C-alpha positions in Angstrom: -18.5 -2.7 32.0 -16.3 0.4 31.8 -13.3 -1.5 33.1 -13.8 -4.2 30.4 -14.1 -1.5 27.7 -10.9 0.2 29.0 -9.0 -3.1 29.0 -10.1 -3.8 25.4 -9.0 -0.3 24.4 -5.6 -0.8 26.1 -5.2 -4.2 24.4 -5.9 -2.7 21.0 -3.6 0.2 21.6 -0.7 -2.1 22.6 -1.4 -4.3 19.6 -1.1 -1.3 17.3 2.2 -0.3 19.0 3.6 -3.8 18.5 2.5 -3.8 14.8 4.1 -0.4 14.3 7.3 -1.5 15.9 7.4 -4.6 13.7 6.8 -2.5 10.6 9.6 -0.1 11.6 12.0 -3.0 12.1 11.2 -4.4 8.6 11.7 -1.0 7.0 15.0 -0.4 8.9 16.2 -3.8 7.6 15.2 -2.8 4.0 17.0 0.5 4.4 20.1 -1.2 5.7 20.2 -3.5 2.7 19.9 -0.7 0.3 22.6 1.4 2.0 25.0 -1.5 2.1 24.3 -2.3 -1.5 25.0 1.2 -2.6 28.2 1.2 -0.5 29.4 -1.9 -2.4 28.3 -0.3 -5.7 30.5 2.7 -5.0 33.5 0.5 -4.9 32.9 -1.3 -8.1 34.1 -0.2 -11.6 31.2 0.4 -13.9 28.7 1.4 -11.2 28.7 5.2 -11.5 25.8 6.1 -9.2 25.1 9.2 -11.3 22.2 11.4 -10.3 20.4 10.6 -13.5 18.7 7.2 -13.9 20.8 4.7 -15.8 20.0 1.3 -17.0 23.5 0.2 -16.3 23.3 1.4 -12.7 20.0 -0.4 -12.3 21.5 -3.6 -13.5 24.6 -3.1 -11.3 22.3 -2.4 -8.3 20.3 -5.6 -8.9 23.4 -7.7 -9.4 25.0 -6.4 -6.2 21.8 -6.7 -4.2 21.4 -10.3 -5.4 24.9 -11.4 -4.3 25.4 -9.0 -1.3 
């Protein structure tokens, strides 16, 4: 009985590790997309990337993200 319970705990632990790794991979892909989009925005005229929130920057970000 103890061995069965230990195997089940191990299986659940490994499943959680796989899920966490998959989540981390998805988040890394999202971060890479944002960073590459910002890099493209820095090279465009009209995309100022000011510290303050700007509707023009938001539109520029959305446009670059859509086509990048």
